N, CA, C and O of each residue as an XYZ file, in Angstrom:
320
protein
N     103.021    104.151    146.533
C     102.209    104.777    145.837
C     101.623    106.320    147.625
O     100.940    106.141    148.634
N     102.111    107.136    147.278
C     101.783    107.670    148.274
C      99.899    108.306    147.709
O      99.363    108.768    146.701
N      99.497    107.899    149.219
C      97.980    108.506    148.636
C      97.682    110.630    149.290
O      97.320    111.270    150.277
N      98.165    110.825    147.864
C      98.013    112.126    147.926
C      96.091    112.685    148.064
O      95.128    112.024    147.674
N      96.051    114.505    148.948
C      94.341    114.792    149.331
C      94.651    115.092    147.489
O      95.704    115.180    146.859
N      93.087    115.191    147.033
C      93.445    115.765    145.959
C      92.466    117.388    146.563
O      91.773    117.524    147.571
N      92.800    118.381    145.474
C      92.445    119.674    145.940
C      90.181    119.223    146.328
O      89.559    120.006    147.046
N      89.697    118.390    145.914
C      88.145    118.333    145.707
C      87.551    117.384    147.771
O      86.573    117.256    148.508
N      88.739    117.095    147.698
C      88.748    115.932    148.929
C      89.287    117.498    150.298
O      89.054    117.462    151.506
N      89.709    118.182    149.850
C      90.771    118.741    150.881
C      89.338    119.486    152.072
O      88.244    119.536    151.509
N      89.355    119.949    153.395
C      88.140    120.464    153.679
C      87.815    121.971    153.052
O      86.726    122.541    153.118
N      88.970    122.451    152.458
C      89.091    124.524    152.320
C      88.380    124.065    151.410
O      87.218    124.036    151.815
N      88.518    123.463    149.774
C      87.840    123.629    149.708
C      86.429    123.031    149.240
O      85.874    123.388    148.200
N      85.785    121.840    150.350
C      84.287    121.659    150.277
C      83.697    123.315    151.135
O      82.736    123.985    150.756
N      84.518    123.603    152.211
C      83.824    124.398    153.393
C      84.006    125.899    151.981
O      83.800    127.002    152.489
N      84.280    125.940    150.715
C      84.180    126.965    149.580
C      82.636    126.435    149.194
O      81.475    126.833    149.289
N      83.237    125.504    148.794
C      81.919    124.684    147.521
C      80.846    125.636    149.279
O      80.890    126.863    149.199
N      80.219    125.200    150.313
C      79.074    124.861    151.252
C      79.271    126.786    151.198
O      78.442    127.692    151.282
N      80.092    126.780    151.101
C      80.080    128.839    150.824
C      79.052    129.525    149.725
O      77.878    129.894    149.719
N      79.728    129.501    149.159
C      79.050    129.159    147.704
C      77.238    128.818    147.517
O      76.249    129.504    147.259
N      77.396    127.957    147.691
C      76.008    126.516    148.449
C      75.506    128.517    148.664
O      74.838    129.361    148.068
N      76.251    128.417    149.737
C      74.833    129.266    150.558
C      74.580    130.733    150.293
O      73.733    131.379    150.909
N      75.587    131.367    149.068
C      75.579    132.725    148.968
C      74.043    132.393    147.518
O      72.953    132.961    147.580
N      74.446    131.370    146.390
C      73.373    131.349    145.329
C      72.352    130.979    145.936
O      71.259    131.225    145.426
N      72.431    130.286    147.194
C      70.652    130.487    147.943
C      70.567    131.492    148.773
O      70.045    131.101    149.817
N      70.834    132.609    148.805
C      70.965    133.451    149.314
C      70.067    134.402    148.722
O      68.930    134.781    149.000
N      71.279    134.807    147.418
C      70.578    135.556    145.981
C      69.101    135.240    145.219
O      68.190    136.024    144.955
N      69.221    133.753    144.961
C      68.362    133.235    145.035
C      66.856    133.636    146.079
O      65.759    133.140    146.333
N      67.363    134.393    146.301
C      65.925    134.236    147.407
C      65.607    135.644    148.280
O      64.918    136.100    149.193
N      67.011    136.093    146.941
C      66.148    137.761    147.209
C      65.962    138.345    145.914
O      65.740    139.551    145.807
N      66.028    137.663    145.024
C      66.016    137.540    144.163
C      63.677    137.342    143.910
O      62.649    137.987    143.703
N      63.942    136.680    144.028
C      62.106    135.558    144.816
C      61.437    137.105    145.545
O      60.473    137.802    145.230
N      62.145    137.178    146.295
C      61.405    137.976    147.657
C      61.383    139.434    146.757
O      60.222    139.835    146.688
N      62.419    140.408    145.993
C      62.550    141.192    144.310
C      61.095    141.048    143.985
O      60.275    141.896    144.339
N      60.704    139.724    143.153
C      59.792    140.005    142.271
C      58.890    140.207    143.403
O      58.328    141.294    143.538
N      58.679    139.109    144.349
C      57.204    139.505    145.619
C      56.930    140.662    145.358
O      55.867    141.100    144.917
N      58.612    141.641    145.823
C      57.622    142.393    146.288
C      56.703    143.681    145.006
O      55.563    144.143    144.942
N      58.074    143.847    144.112
C      57.508    144.181    142.481
C      56.227    143.474    141.883
O      55.689    143.740    140.808
N      55.941    142.745    142.589
C      53.895    142.257    141.768
C      52.692    142.762    143.174
O      51.603    143.211    142.818
N      52.926    142.671    144.357
C      52.010    143.283    145.393
C      52.058    144.754    144.981
O      51.009    145.394    145.059
N      53.662    145.619    144.361
C      53.103    146.620    143.894
C      52.594    146.330    143.201
O      51.492    146.266    143.746
N      52.355    145.818    141.517
C      52.179    146.213    140.522
C      50.391    146.056    140.996
O      49.641    146.899    140.504
N      49.781    144.997    141.921
C      48.406    144.902    141.962
C      48.051    146.018    142.883
O      46.958    146.580    142.819
N      48.858    146.297    143.629
C      48.732    147.900    145.003
C      47.804    148.792    143.530
O      46.587    148.765    143.343
N      48.913    149.554    142.624
C      48.419    149.663    141.362
C      47.645    150.287    141.188
O      47.254    151.430    141.424
N      47.146    148.611    140.263
C      46.246    147.763    139.443
C      44.898    148.282    139.447
O      44.056    148.668    138.636
N      45.111    148.058    141.320
C      43.699    148.564    142.308
C      43.505    149.836    141.730
O      42.686    150.164    140.871
N      44.493    150.616    142.397
C      43.900    151.894    142.457
C      43.494    152.987    141.957
O      43.031    154.040    142.397
N      43.872    152.347    140.464
C      43.659    152.836    139.287
C      41.501    153.287    138.843
O      40.686    152.372    138.962
N      41.191    154.227    138.549
C      40.101    154.777    137.958
C      39.196    154.426    136.775
O      39.335    155.506    136.202
N      38.430    153.785    136.026
C      38.364    153.035    134.876
C      39.109    153.403    134.035
O      39.992    152.633    133.655
N      38.952    155.036    133.340
C      39.613    155.270    132.167
C      41.623    154.902    132.639
O      42.430    154.251    131.977
N      41.829    155.596    133.924
C      43.227    154.565    133.708
C      43.675    153.488    133.519
O      44.611    153.502    132.720
N      43.418    152.532    133.911
C      43.284    150.824    133.207
C      42.776    150.917    131.601
O      43.340    150.328    130.679
N      41.200    152.069    131.418
C      41.504    151.824    130.696
C      43.214    152.145    128.938
O      43.423    151.445    127.947
N      43.871    153.322    129.369
C      44.835    154.025    128.467
C      45.176    152.606    128.925
O      44.852    151.701    128.156
N      45.711    152.326    129.931
C      46.578    151.025    129.359
C      46.089    149.379    128.871
O      46.798    148.414    128.586
N      44.490    149.528    128.913
C      44.142    148.380    128.238
C      44.135    147.320    129.297
O      44.707    146.338    128.824
N      43.763    147.103    130.447
C      43.791    146.864    131.427
C      42.239    146.738    131.177
O      41.844    147.797    130.689
N      41.237    145.845    131.330
C      39.983    145.604    132.013
C      39.295    145.589    133.177
O      40.058    145.725    134.133
N      38.179    145.480    133.473
C      37.783    145.335    135.320
C      37.913    143.811    135.644
O      38.151    143.387    136.775
N      37.710    142.934    134.399
C      37.442    141.627    134.788
C      39.703    140.952    134.849
O      40.215    139.982    135.408
N      40.196    141.841    134.173
C      41.189    141.495    134.167
C      42.285    141.491    135.409
O      43.303    140.826    135.601
N      41.557    142.635    136.241
C      42.838    143.633    137.301
C      41.471    142.713    137.689
O      41.703    142.025    136.694
N      40.439    142.183    138.163
C      39.766    141.527    139.658
C      40.315    140.297    139.473
O      40.512    139.677    140.518
N      40.875    139.310    137.623
C      41.508    138.195    137.993
C      43.241    138.491    138.898
O      43.549    138.153    140.041
N      44.200    139.328    137.706
C      45.433    139.131    138.760
C      45.318    139.541    140.917
O      46.002    139.161    141.868
N      44.446    140.192    140.828
C      44.275    140.677    142.427
C      43.823    139.643    142.909
O      44.208    139.662    144.078
N      42.803    138.064    142.616
C      42.327    137.297    143.052
C      43.723    135.893    142.951
O      43.922    134.786    143.450
N      44.250    136.619    142.202
C      45.301    134.665    142.245
C      46.321    134.999    143.363
O      46.216    136.078    143.946
N      47.606    133.855    143.790
C      47.628    134.504    144.982
C      48.721    134.351    144.087
O      48.674    134.207    142.865
N      49.936    134.411    145.009
C      50.992    135.538    144.790
C      52.205    134.457    144.114
O      53.303    134.896    143.773
N      51.898    133.247    144.003
C      52.465    132.421    143.803
C      52.826    131.493    142.890
O      53.749    130.883    142.351
N      51.584    131.689    142.978
C      51.391    131.670    140.732
C      51.616    132.818    139.964
O      51.219    133.980    140.053
N      52.423    132.155    139.108
C      52.950    133.702    137.778
C      53.556    132.924    136.927
O      54.603    132.294    137.071
N      52.520    133.030    135.612
C      52.145    132.377    134.321
C      54.201    133.458    133.683
O      54.747    134.551    133.831
N      54.470    132.085    133.004
C      55.252    131.975    133.014
C      55.648    132.989    131.323
O      54.969    132.732    130.329
N      56.704    134.001    131.256
C      56.299    134.785    130.223
C      56.525    136.455    131.695
O      57.542    137.128    131.858
N      55.663    136.543    132.179
C      55.776    137.203    132.940
C      56.623    137.824    134.136
O      56.160    138.631    134.943
N      57.659    137.438    134.141
C      58.391    137.436    135.747
C      59.024    138.854    134.876
O      59.825    139.610    135.426
């Protein structure tokens, strides 16, 4: 029997898999970065609203304070 290399064991395929993994990591980092930027902009906007504007959109001062005091990595499920 001859020992043939399978496509999975070939260096070209392994390199392609590593490149795909790197690309997926970069895409995931970009998505997290975009989400953090949106969250920062939203928090800044909520902080700049006056009482009337907050009432119009259903935010209480307590909710705004709670959101502003949360750490950036604290993301509640369903709010992404």
